[in-house]
MARBA-3410 file (N, C-alpha, C, O; in Angstrom, 1 decimal):
225
0.9,-1.2,0.0,0.0,0.0,0.0,0.9,1.2,0.0,1.8,1.4,0.8 ~ 0.6,2.2,-0.9,1.4,3.4,-1.0,1.0,4.4,0.1,0.0,4.2,0.8 ~ 1.8,5.5,0.3,1.6,6.4,1.3,0.2,7.1,1.2,-0.4,7.3,2.3 ~ -0.2,7.5,0.0,-1.5,8.1,-0.2,-2.6,7.2,0.3,-3.6,7.7,0.9 ~ -2.6,6.0,-0.1,-3.6,5.0,0.3,-3.6,4.8,1.8,-4.7,4.7,2.5
-2.4,4.8,2.4,-2.3,4.7,3.9,-3.0,5.9,4.6,-3.7,5.7,5.6 ~ -2.8,7.1,4.1,-3.4,8.3,4.6,-4.9,8.2,4.5,-5.6,8.5,5.4 ~ -5.4,7.7,3.3,-6.8,7.6,3.1,-7.4,6.6,4.0,-8.5,6.8,4.6 ~ -6.7,5.5,4.2,-7.2,4.4,5.1,-7.3,5.0,6.6,-8.3,4.6,7.3 ~ -6.3,5.8,7.0,-6.4,6.3,8.3,-7.5,7.3,8.5,-8.2,7.3,9.5
-7.8,8.1,7.5,-8.9,9.1,7.5,-10.2,8.3,7.5,-11.1,8.7,8.3 ~ -10.3,7.2,6.8,-11.5,6.4,6.8,-11.8,5.8,8.2,-12.9,5.8,8.7 ~ -10.7,5.4,8.8,-10.8,4.8,10.2,-11.3,5.9,11.2,-12.2,5.6,12.0 ~ -10.7,7.1,11.1,-11.1,8.1,12.0,-12.6,8.5,11.8,-13.3,8.8,12.7 ~ -13.0,8.5,10.5,-14.4,8.9,10.2,-15.3,7.8,10.7,-16.4,8.1,11.3
-14.9,6.5,10.6,-15.8,5.5,11.2,-15.9,5.6,12.7,-17.0,5.4,13.2 ~ -14.8,6.0,13.3,-14.8,6.1,14.8,-15.8,7.3,15.2,-16.6,7.2,16.1 ~ -15.7,8.4,14.4,-16.6,9.5,14.7,-18.0,9.2,14.5,-18.9,9.5,15.3 ~ -18.3,8.4,13.4,-19.7,8.0,13.1,-20.2,7.1,14.3,-21.3,7.2,14.7 ~ -19.3,6.2,14.8,-19.7,5.3,15.9,-20.1,6.1,17.1,-21.0,5.8,17.8
-19.3,7.2,17.4,-19.6,8.1,18.5,-20.9,8.8,18.4,-21.7,8.8,19.3 ~ -21.2,9.3,17.2,-22.5,10.0,16.9,-23.6,9.0,17.1,-24.7,9.3,17.7 ~ -23.5,7.8,16.6,-24.5,6.8,16.7,-24.8,6.4,18.1,-25.9,6.2,18.5 ~ -23.7,6.2,18.9,-23.8,5.9,20.3,-24.6,7.0,21.0,-25.5,6.7,21.9 ~ -24.2,8.3,20.8,-24.9,9.4,21.4,-26.3,9.4,21.1,-27.2,9.7,21.9
-26.7,9.1,19.8,-28.1,9.1,19.4,-28.8,8.0,20.1,-29.9,8.2,20.6 ~ -28.3,6.8,20.2,-28.9,5.7,20.9,-29.1,6.0,22.4,-30.2,5.7,23.0 ~ -28.2,6.7,23.0,-28.3,7.1,24.4,-29.4,8.1,24.6,-30.3,7.9,25.4 ~ -29.4,9.1,23.7,-30.5,10.2,23.8,-31.9,9.6,23.5,-32.8,10.0,24.1 ~ -31.9,8.7,22.6,-33.2,8.1,22.2,-33.7,7.1,23.3,-35.0,6.9,23.4
-32.9,6.6,24.1,-33.3,5.6,25.2,-33.7,6.3,26.5,-34.5,5.8,27.2 ~ -33.2,7.5,26.7,-33.4,8.2,28.0,-34.8,8.4,28.4,-35.2,8.0,29.5 ~ -35.7,8.9,27.5,-37.1,9.1,27.9,-37.8,7.8,28.3,-38.5,7.8,29.2 ~ -37.5,6.7,27.6,-38.1,5.4,28.0,-37.6,4.9,29.3,-38.3,4.5,30.2 ~ -36.2,5.0,29.6,-35.7,4.6,30.8,-36.2,5.4,32.0,-36.4,4.8,33.1
-36.4,6.7,31.8,-36.8,7.5,32.9,-38.3,7.5,33.1,-38.8,8.1,34.1 ~ -39.0,6.9,32.3,-40.5,6.7,32.5,-40.8,5.6,33.4,-40.5,4.4,33.1 ~ -41.2,5.9,34.6,-41.5,4.9,35.6,-42.9,4.3,35.6,-43.3,3.6,36.5 ~ -43.6,4.6,34.6,-45.0,4.2,34.5,-45.2,2.7,34.5,-46.2,2.1,34.9 ~ -44.1,2.0,34.0,-44.2,0.5,34.0,-43.8,-0.2,35.3,-44.0,-1.4,35.5
-43.4,0.6,36.3,-43.0,0.0,37.6,-44.2,-0.2,38.4,-45.2,0.6,38.4 ~ -44.3,-1.3,39.1,-45.4,-1.6,40.0,-45.5,-0.7,41.2,-44.5,-0.1,41.6 ~ -46.6,-0.7,41.8,-46.8,0.1,43.1,-45.9,-0.5,44.2,-45.3,0.2,45.0 ~ -45.7,-1.8,44.2,-44.9,-2.5,45.2,-43.4,-2.0,45.0,-42.7,-1.8,46.0 ~ -43.0,-1.9,43.8,-41.6,-1.4,43.5,-41.4,0.0,43.9,-40.4,0.4,44.5
-42.4,0.9,43.6,-42.3,2.3,44.0,-42.2,2.4,45.5,-41.5,3.2,46.0 ~ -43.0,1.6,46.2,-43.0,1.6,47.7,-41.6,1.1,48.2,-41.1,1.6,49.2 ~ -41.1,0.1,47.5,-39.8,-0.5,48.0,-38.7,0.5,48.0,-37.9,0.6,48.9 ~ -38.8,1.4,47.0,-37.7,2.5,46.9,-38.1,3.7,47.7,-37.3,4.7,47.8 ~ -39.3,3.8,48.3,-39.7,4.9,49.1,-40.3,6.1,48.3,-40.3,7.2,48.8
-40.8,5.8,47.1,-41.4,6.9,46.4,-42.8,7.3,46.9,-43.4,8.3,46.4 ~ -43.3,6.6,47.9,-44.6,6.9,48.5,-44.5,7.8,49.7,-45.4,8.1,50.4 ~ -43.2,8.3,50.0,-43.0,9.1,51.2,-42.1,10.3,50.7,-41.1,10.1,50.1 ~ -42.6,11.5,51.0,-41.8,12.7,50.7,-40.4,12.7,51.2,-39.5,13.3,50.6 ~ -40.2,12.0,52.3,-38.9,12.0,52.9,-37.9,11.3,52.1,-36.7,11.6,52.0
-38.3,10.2,51.4,-37.4,9.3,50.7,-37.6,9.4,49.1,-36.9,8.7,48.4 ~ -38.6,10.2,48.7,-39.0,10.1,47.3,-37.9,10.5,46.4,-37.6,9.9,45.4 ~ -37.1,11.6,46.7,-36.1,12.1,45.8,-35.0,11.1,45.6,-34.6,10.8,44.5 ~ -34.4,10.7,46.7,-33.3,9.8,46.6,-33.8,8.4,46.1,-33.1,7.7,45.4 ~ -35.0,8.0,46.5,-35.5,6.8,46.0,-35.7,6.7,44.5,-35.4,5.7,43.9
-36.1,7.9,44.0,-36.3,7.9,42.5,-34.9,7.8,41.8,-34.8,7.1,40.8 ~ -33.9,8.4,42.4,-32.5,8.2,41.8,-32.1,6.8,41.9,-31.5,6.3,40.9 ~ -32.3,6.1,43.0,-31.9,4.7,43.1,-32.7,3.8,42.1,-32.1,2.9,41.5 ~ -34.0,4.1,42.0,-34.8,3.3,41.0,-34.3,3.5,39.6,-34.2,2.6,38.8 ~ -34.0,4.8,39.3,-33.4,5.1,37.9,-32.1,4.4,37.7,-31.7,3.9,36.7
-31.3,4.3,38.8,-30.0,3.6,38.7,-30.2,2.2,38.4,-29.4,1.6,37.5 ~ -31.2,1.5,39.0,-31.4,0.1,38.6,-31.9,0.0,37.2,-31.4,-1.0,36.5 ~ -32.7,0.9,36.7,-33.1,0.9,35.3,-31.9,1.1,34.3,-31.9,0.5,33.3 ~ -31.0,2.0,34.7,-29.8,2.2,33.9,-29.0,1.0,33.8,-28.5,0.6,32.8 ~ -28.8,0.3,35.0,-28.0,-0.9,35.0,-28.6,-2.0,34.1,-27.9,-2.7,33.5
-30.0,-2.1,34.2,-30.6,-3.1,33.3,-30.4,-2.8,31.8,-30.4,-3.7,31.0 ~ -30.2,-1.6,31.5,-29.9,-1.2,30.1,-28.5,-1.4,29.7,-28.1,-1.2,28.5 ~ -27.6,-1.8,30.7,-26.2,-2.0,30.3,-25.3,-0.9,30.6,-24.1,-0.9,30.2 ~ -25.8,0.2,31.3,-24.9,1.3,31.7,-23.9,0.8,32.7,-24.2,0.1,33.6 ~ -22.6,1.0,32.5,-21.6,0.4,33.2,-21.2,1.2,34.5,-20.6,0.6,35.5
-21.5,2.4,34.6,-21.2,3.2,35.8,-22.3,4.1,36.0,-22.7,4.9,35.2 ~ -22.9,4.1,37.2,-24.0,4.9,37.6,-23.6,5.6,39.0,-23.3,4.9,39.9 ~ -23.8,6.9,39.0,-23.5,7.6,40.3,-24.8,8.2,40.8,-25.5,8.9,40.1 ~ -25.1,7.9,42.1,-26.3,8.5,42.7,-25.8,9.4,43.9,-25.0,8.9,44.7 ~ -26.3,10.6,43.9,-25.7,11.6,44.9,-26.9,12.1,45.8,-27.9,12.5,45.3
-26.6,12.1,47.1,-27.6,12.7,48.0,-27.0,14.0,48.5,-25.9,14.0,49.0 ~ -27.7,15.1,48.2,-27.2,16.4,48.7,-28.3,17.3,49.0,-29.4,17.1,48.5 ~ -28.1,18.2,49.9,-29.0,19.1,50.4,-28.3,20.4,50.7,-27.4,20.4,51.5 ~ -28.6,21.5,50.0,-27.9,22.7,50.1,-28.0,23.3,51.5,-27.1,24.1,51.9 ~ -29.0,23.0,52.3,-29.2,23.5,53.6,-28.7,22.5,54.7,-28.1,23.0,55.7
-29.0,21.3,54.5,-28.5,20.3,55.5,-27.6,19.3,54.8,-28.0,18.4,54.2 ~ -26.3,19.5,55.0,-25.3,18.7,54.3,-24.8,17.6,55.2,-25.1,17.5,56.4 ~ -24.1,16.6,54.6,-23.4,15.6,55.3,-22.2,16.2,56.1,-21.8,15.6,57.1 ~ -21.7,17.3,55.5,-20.5,17.9,56.2,-21.0,18.8,57.3,-21.1,20.0,57.2 ~ -21.4,18.1,58.4,-22.0,18.8,59.5,-21.0,19.3,60.6,-20.6,18.6,61.4
-20.7,20.6,60.4,-19.9,21.3,61.5,-20.7,21.8,62.6,-20.2,22.2,63.6 ~ -22.0,21.8,62.4,-23.0,22.2,63.4,-24.3,21.3,63.2,-24.5,20.9,62.1 ~ -25.0,21.2,64.3,-26.3,20.5,64.2,-26.1,19.1,63.6,-27.0,18.6,62.8 ~ -25.1,18.4,64.0,-24.8,17.1,63.4,-25.8,16.1,63.7,-26.3,15.4,62.8 ~ -26.3,16.0,64.9,-27.3,15.0,65.2,-28.6,15.2,64.4,-29.1,14.2,63.8
-29.1,16.4,64.3,-30.3,16.7,63.6,-30.1,16.5,62.1,-30.9,15.9,61.4 ~ -28.9,17.0,61.6,-28.6,16.9,60.2,-28.4,15.5,59.7,-29.0,15.1,58.7 ~ -27.6,14.7,60.4,-27.4,13.3,60.0,-28.6,12.4,60.2,-28.8,11.5,59.4 ~ -29.4,12.7,61.2,-30.7,12.0,61.4,-31.6,12.2,60.2,-32.1,11.2,59.7 ~ -31.7,13.4,59.7,-32.5,13.7,58.5,-31.9,13.1,57.3,-32.7,12.4,56.5
-30.6,13.2,57.0,-30.0,12.7,55.8,-30.1,11.2,55.8,-30.4,10.6,54.8 ~ -29.8,10.5,57.0,-29.9,9.1,57.0,-31.3,8.6,56.7,-31.5,7.6,56.1 ~ -32.3,9.3,57.3,-33.7,8.9,57.0,-34.0,9.0,55.6,-34.9,8.2,55.1 ~ -33.4,9.9,54.8,-33.8,10.1,53.4,-33.1,9.0,52.5,-33.6,8.7,51.5 ~ -32.0,8.4,53.0,-31.3,7.4,52.1,-31.4,6.0,52.5,-31.3,5.1,51.7
-31.8,5.7,53.8,-31.7,4.4,54.3,-32.7,3.5,53.6,-32.3,2.4,53.1 ~ -34.0,3.8,53.5,-35.0,3.0,52.8,-34.7,2.8,51.3,-34.8,1.7,50.9 ~ -34.4,3.9,50.6,-34.1,3.7,49.2,-32.9,2.7,48.9,-32.9,1.9,48.0 ~ -31.8,2.9,49.8,-30.7,2.0,49.6,-31.0,0.5,49.8,-30.7,-0.3,49.1 ~ -31.8,0.3,50.9,-32.2,-1.1,51.2,-33.1,-1.6,50.1,-32.9,-2.8,49.7
-34.0,-0.8,49.6,-34.8,-1.2,48.4,-34.0,-1.5,47.2,-34.2,-2.5,46.5 ~ -33.0,-0.7,46.9,-32.1,-0.8,45.8,-31.4,-2.1,45.8,-31.3,-2.9,44.8 ~ -30.8,-2.4,47.0,-30.0,-3.7,47.1,-30.9,-4.9,47.0,-30.6,-5.9,46.3 ~ -32.1,-4.8,47.6,-33.0,-6.0,47.6,-33.5,-6.2,46.1,-33.7,-7.3,45.7 ~ -33.8,-5.1,45.4,-34.3,-5.2,44.0,-33.2,-5.8,43.1,-33.5,-6.6,42.3
-31.9,-5.3,43.3,-30.9,-5.9,42.5,-30.7,-7.3,42.7,-30.6,-8.1,41.8 ~ -30.8,-7.8,44.0,-30.6,-9.2,44.3,-31.7,-10.0,43.7,-31.5,-11.1,43.1 ~ -33.0,-9.6,43.8,-34.1,-10.4,43.4,-34.1,-10.5,41.8,-34.7,-11.4,41.3 ~ -33.5,-9.5,41.2,-33.4,-9.5,39.7,-32.1,-10.2,39.2,-31.9,-10.2,38.0 ~ -31.3,-10.7,40.1,-30.1,-11.3,39.7,-29.0,-10.4,39.2,-28.0,-10.8,38.6
-29.1,-9.1,39.6,-28.1,-8.1,39.2,-27.0,-7.8,40.2,-26.0,-7.3,39.8 ~ -27.3,-8.1,41.4,-26.4,-7.7,42.5,-25.0,-8.4,42.4,-24.0,-7.8,42.6 ~ -25.0,-9.7,42.0,-23.8,-10.4,41.9,-22.8,-9.8,40.8,-21.6,-10.0,40.9 ~ -23.4,-9.1,39.9,-22.5,-8.5,38.8,-22.4,-7.0,39.0,-21.8,-6.3,38.1 ~ -23.0,-6.5,40.1,-22.9,-5.0,40.3,-22.2,-4.7,41.6,-22.7,-5.2,42.6
-21.2,-3.9,41.5,-20.5,-3.5,42.7,-21.1,-2.2,43.2,-21.1,-1.2,42.4 ~ -21.6,-2.2,44.4,-22.2,-1.0,44.9,-21.3,-0.4,46.0,-20.9,-1.2,46.9 ~ -21.0,0.8,45.9,-20.1,1.5,46.8,-20.8,2.7,47.4,-21.3,3.6,46.6 ~ -20.8,2.8,48.7,-21.3,4.0,49.4,-20.2,4.6,50.2,-19.5,4.0,50.9 ~ -20.0,5.9,50.0,-19.0,6.6,50.8,-18.9,8.1,50.4,-19.6,8.6,49.6
-18.0,8.7,51.2,-17.6,10.1,50.9,-16.1,10.2,51.0,-15.4,9.2,51.0 ~ -15.6,11.5,51.0,-14.2,11.6,51.0,-13.6,11.8,52.4,-12.3,11.8,52.5 ~ -14.4,11.8,53.4,-13.8,11.9,54.8,-14.9,11.5,55.8,-16.1,11.5,55.5 ~ -14.5,11.3,57.0,-15.4,11.0,58.1,-15.5,12.2,59.1,-15.1,13.3,58.7 ~ -16.0,12.0,60.3,-16.1,13.0,61.3,-15.2,12.7,62.4,-15.0,11.5,62.8
-14.7,13.7,63.1,-13.8,13.5,64.3,-14.7,12.9,65.4,-15.9,13.1,65.5 ~ -14.0,12.1,66.3,-14.7,11.6,67.5,-14.9,12.7,68.5,-15.7,12.5,69.5 ~ -14.3,13.9,68.3,-14.5,15.0,69.3,-15.5,16.0,68.7,-15.7,16.1,67.5 ~ -16.2,16.7,69.5,-17.2,17.7,69.1,-16.6,19.0,68.6,-15.5,19.4,69.0 ~ -17.3,19.6,67.7,-16.9,21.0,67.3,-18.2,21.8,67.5,-19.0,22.0,66.6
-18.4,22.3,68.7,-19.6,22.9,69.0,-20.7,21.8,69.1,-20.5,20.9,69.9 ~ -21.7,21.9,68.3,-22.7,20.8,68.3,-22.6,20.0,67.0,-23.5,19.4,66.5 ~ -21.3,20.1,66.4,-21.0,19.3,65.2,-19.7,18.6,65.3,-19.2,18.5,66.4 ~ -19.1,18.2,64.2,-17.8,17.6,64.2,-17.0,18.0,63.0,-17.6,18.3,62.0 ~ -15.7,18.0,63.2,-14.8,18.4,62.1,-14.5,17.3,61.2,-15.0,16.2,61.4
-13.7,17.6,60.1,-13.4,16.5,59.1,-12.4,15.5,59.8,-11.6,15.9,60.7 ~ -12.5,14.3,59.4,-11.5,13.3,59.8,-11.1,12.4,58.6,-11.9,11.5,58.3 ~ -9.9,12.6,58.0,-9.5,11.7,56.9,-8.7,10.5,57.4,-8.3,9.7,56.5 ~ -8.5,10.3,58.7,-7.6,9.3,59.2,-8.4,8.0,59.5,-7.7,6.9,59.6 ~ -9.7,8.0,59.7,-10.4,6.8,60.0,-11.9,7.0,59.8,-12.5,7.7,60.5
-12.4,6.4,58.7,-13.8,6.6,58.4,-14.3,5.4,57.6,-13.5,4.5,57.3 ~ -15.6,5.3,57.4,-16.2,4.1,56.9,-16.8,4.3,55.5,-17.4,5.3,55.1 ~ -16.5,3.3,54.6,-17.3,3.1,53.4,-17.8,1.7,53.4,-17.3,0.8,54.1 ~ -18.8,1.4,52.6,-19.3,0.0,52.5,-19.5,-0.4,51.0,-19.8,0.5,50.2 ~ -19.3,-1.7,50.8,-19.5,-2.2,49.5,-20.5,-3.4,49.6,-20.7,-4.0,50.6
-21.2,-3.6,48.4,-22.1,-4.8,48.4,-22.1,-5.3,47.0,-21.8,-4.6,46.0 ~ -22.4,-6.6,46.8,-22.4,-7.3,45.5,-21.1,-7.4,44.9,-20.1,-7.2,45.5 ~ -21.1,-7.6,43.6,-19.9,-7.4,42.7,-18.7,-8.1,43.2,-17.6,-7.7,42.9 ~ -18.8,-9.3,43.9,-17.6,-10.0,44.3,-17.0,-9.8,45.7,-15.9,-10.2,46.0 ~ -17.7,-9.0,46.5,-17.3,-8.8,47.9,-18.1,-9.6,48.9,-19.2,-9.9,48.6
-17.4,-9.9,50.0,-18.1,-10.6,51.1,-19.1,-9.7,51.7,-19.0,-8.5,51.8 ~ -20.2,-10.3,52.2,-21.2,-9.5,52.9,-21.2,-9.8,54.4,-20.7,-10.9,54.8 ~ -21.8,-8.9,55.2,-22.0,-9.2,56.6,-20.8,-9.1,57.5,-20.8,-9.8,58.5 ~ -19.8,-8.4,57.1,-18.6,-8.3,58.0,-18.0,-6.9,57.9,-18.2,-6.2,56.9 ~ -17.2,-6.5,58.9,-16.5,-5.3,58.9,-15.0,-5.5,58.7,-14.4,-6.4,59.3
-14.4,-4.8,57.8,-13.0,-4.9,57.5,-12.2,-3.7,58.1,-12.5,-2.5,57.7 ~ -11.3,-3.9,59.0,-10.5,-2.8,59.6,-11.2,-2.3,60.8,-12.3,-2.6,61.1 ~ -10.4,-1.5,61.5,-10.9,-0.9,62.8,-10.0,0.3,63.1,-8.9,0.5,62.7 ~ -10.6,1.2,63.9,-9.9,2.4,64.4,-9.3,2.2,65.7,-9.6,1.1,66.4 ~ -8.5,3.1,66.3,-8.1,3.0,67.6,-9.2,3.2,68.6,-10.3,3.5,68.2
-9.0,3.0,69.9,-10.1,3.0,70.8,-10.7,4.4,70.9,-11.8,4.6,71.4 ~ -10.0,5.4,70.5,-10.5,6.8,70.5,-11.4,7.1,69.2,-12.2,8.0,69.2 ~ -11.3,6.2,68.2,-12.1,6.4,67.0,-11.5,7.4,66.0,-12.3,8.0,65.2 ~ -10.2,7.7,66.1,-9.7,8.8,65.3,-8.8,8.2,64.2,-9.0,8.6,63.0 ~ -7.9,7.3,64.5,-7.0,6.8,63.4,-7.3,5.3,63.1,-7.7,4.6,64.0
-7.2,5.0,61.8,-7.3,3.6,61.4,-6.1,2.9,61.9,-5.0,3.4,61.7 ~ -6.2,1.7,62.5,-5.1,1.0,63.0,-5.0,-0.5,62.6,-4.0,-1.1,62.6 ~ -6.1,-1.0,62.1,-6.2,-2.4,61.8,-6.7,-2.5,60.3,-7.7,-1.9,59.9 ~ -5.9,-3.3,59.5,-6.3,-3.4,58.1,-6.5,-2.0,57.4,-7.5,-1.8,56.8 ~ -5.5,-1.1,57.7,-5.7,0.2,57.1,-5.7,0.2,55.6,-5.0,-0.5,54.9
-6.6,1.0,55.1,-6.7,1.2,53.6,-6.5,2.6,53.2,-7.3,3.5,53.6 ~ -5.5,2.8,52.4,-5.3,4.1,51.8,-6.3,4.2,50.6,-6.8,3.2,50.2 ~ -6.5,5.4,50.2,-7.4,5.6,49.0,-6.9,4.9,47.8,-7.7,4.4,47.0 ~ -5.6,4.7,47.7,-5.0,4.0,46.6,-5.3,2.5,46.7,-5.6,1.8,45.7 ~ -5.4,2.0,48.0,-5.8,0.6,48.2,-7.3,0.4,47.8,-7.6,-0.6,47.2
-8.1,1.4,48.1,-9.5,1.3,47.8,-9.7,1.2,46.2,-10.4,0.4,45.7 ~ -8.9,2.1,45.5,-9.0,2.1,44.1,-8.5,0.8,43.5,-9.1,0.3,42.5 ~ -7.4,0.3,44.0,-6.8,-0.9,43.5,-7.8,-2.1,43.7,-8.0,-2.9,42.8 ~ -8.5,-2.1,44.9,-9.5,-3.1,45.1,-10.7,-3.0,44.2,-11.2,-4.0,43.7 ~ -11.2,-1.8,44.0,-12.3,-1.6,43.1,-11.9,-2.0,41.7,-12.7,-2.7,41.0
-10.8,-1.7,41.2,-10.3,-2.1,39.9,-10.2,-3.6,39.8,-10.6,-4.2,38.7 ~ -9.7,-4.2,40.8,-9.6,-5.7,40.8,-11.0,-6.3,40.7,-11.2,-7.2,39.9 ~ -12.0,-5.8,41.4,-13.3,-6.3,41.4,-14.0,-6.1,40.0,-14.9,-6.8,39.6 ~ -13.5,-5.1,39.3,-14.0,-4.8,37.9,-13.2,-5.6,36.9,-13.5,-5.4,35.7 ~ -12.3,-6.4,37.3,-11.5,-7.2,36.4,-10.3,-6.6,35.9,-9.7,-7.1,34.8
-9.8,-5.5,36.5,-8.6,-4.8,36.0,-7.5,-4.9,37.0,-7.6,-4.7,38.2 ~ -6.3,-5.3,36.5,-5.1,-5.3,37.4,-4.5,-3.9,37.3,-3.9,-3.5,36.3 ~ -4.5,-3.2,38.4,-4.1,-1.7,38.4,-2.6,-1.6,38.1,-2.2,-0.6,37.5 ~ -1.8,-2.6,38.4,-0.4,-2.5,38.1,-0.1,-2.5,36.6,0.9,-2.0,36.1 ~ -1.0,-3.2,35.8,-0.8,-3.3,34.4,-1.2,-2.0,33.7,-1.0,-1.8,32.5
-1.8,-1.0,34.4,-2.2,0.3,33.9,-1.0,1.3,34.0,-1.2,2.5,33.7 ~ 0.1,0.9,34.4,1.3,1.8,34.6,1.8,2.2,33.3,2.0,1.5,32.4 ~ 2.1,3.5,33.2,2.8,4.1,32.0,3.8,5.1,32.5,3.7,5.7,33.5 ~ 4.8,5.3,31.7,5.9,6.2,32.0,5.8,7.5,31.2,5.5,7.5,30.0 ~ 5.9,8.6,32.0,5.8,9.9,31.3,6.7,10.9,32.1,6.7,10.9,33.3
7.5,11.6,31.4,8.4,12.7,32.0,9.3,12.1,33.0,9.6,12.7,34.1 ~ 9.8,10.8,32.8,10.7,10.3,33.7,10.2,9.5,34.9,11.0,9.1,35.8 ~ 8.9,9.4,35.1,8.4,8.7,36.2,7.2,7.9,35.8,6.5,8.1,34.8 ~ 6.8,6.9,36.6,5.7,6.0,36.3,4.4,6.6,36.9,4.4,7.3,37.9 ~ 3.3,6.4,36.2,2.0,6.8,36.6,1.0,5.7,36.4,1.2,4.8,35.6
0.0,5.7,37.2,-1.2,4.8,37.0,-2.3,5.4,37.9,-2.1,6.3,38.6 ~ -3.5,4.8,37.8,-4.7,5.3,38.5,-4.5,5.2,40.0,-5.1,6.0,40.7 ~ -3.6,4.3,40.5,-3.4,4.2,41.9,-2.0,4.9,42.3,-1.5,4.6,43.4 ~ -1.5,5.7,41.4,-0.3,6.5,41.7,0.9,5.7,42.1,1.6,6.0,43.1 ~ 1.1,4.6,41.4,2.2,3.6,41.6,2.2,3.2,43.1,3.2,3.1,43.7
1.0,2.9,43.6,0.8,2.4,44.9,-0.4,1.5,44.9,-0.9,1.1,43.9 ~ -0.9,1.2,46.1,-2.2,0.5,46.3,-2.0,-1.0,46.3,-1.3,-1.6,45.5 ~ -2.7,-1.6,47.3,-2.7,-3.0,47.5,-4.2,-3.5,47.5,-5.0,-2.8,48.2 ~ -4.5,-4.6,46.8,-5.9,-5.1,46.8,-6.2,-5.7,48.2,-5.4,-6.5,48.7 ~ -7.3,-5.3,48.8,-7.7,-5.8,50.1,-8.4,-7.2,49.8,-9.6,-7.3,49.7
-7.6,-8.2,49.8,-8.0,-9.6,49.4,-9.0,-10.1,50.4,-9.8,-11.0,50.1 ~ -8.9,-9.7,51.7,-9.8,-10.2,52.7,-11.3,-10.0,52.5,-12.2,-10.6,53.0 ~ -11.6,-8.9,51.7,-13.0,-8.6,51.4,-13.6,-9.3,50.2,-14.8,-9.2,49.9 ~ -12.7,-10.0,49.5,-13.2,-10.6,48.3,-14.0,-11.9,48.6,-13.6,-12.7,49.5 ~ -15.1,-12.1,47.9,-15.9,-13.3,48.1,-15.2,-14.6,47.5,-15.7,-15.7,47.6
END
């Protein structure tokens, strides 16, 4: 093949890729109205997610939509609970704020997990609940400050063991001391559960190695099913 034909072949390949992207975008846009239409869901399912209660309706709707997206083959779904007035980042009124927030998410999360399991989706879906930090064991007025040294996330489905706690903090509740997990360990473990070896994602640039776990991270094998 001469140089001119090689150039034409490369342009054709790039055009095919662009057309594939446009077609994927169209299929996604064309599917959204149907996926977001909850008219086909039973009353029992709507109650399961808490759509019958103003306290849980908003987050419950997000969780139900997450299940519907998963059924359509969407590979990553993020559900966010936020309130501009009552945040999880409670530096004040922690008891009242967290009581309200927990009440809004508890029932929808339980419904989501139960629904995934009964539909056979939970075994292939990794569910992760968490934030970027916890709260200090000491008070800050009637709230608590940030604590990045020891806090909790939980996982369900997708190849992890259920019904146990991994790791522990010191007796004061401030520092992680047992089976400590850095955020790189968490990422390495998530990638492993998704079938990816994080070490194989290493690449060299400007004289140093890079990867998603920043050339660190150990898989927490004890949590694997």
